[in-house]
C-alpha positions, 0 to 999 in steps of 0.5 A: 500500500505504501507504493500506492500512496507514493504514486498518488503523491507523484500524480498530484505533484505531476498535475501541479508541475506539468504546467511548467515546462522546466519542471515537467522535463525534470519530473519526467526524468525523475519518473523514468529513473523511478520506474526503472528502479521499481522493475 
């Protein structure tokens, strides 16, 4: 369940940051590295 809470937080943060292009690029890089760690 901990992973679900983290993903929900990430989703909310993503929705907030997607409005800003710089933040969006930074977030996508972070998300990609996180996704590769979770595999």
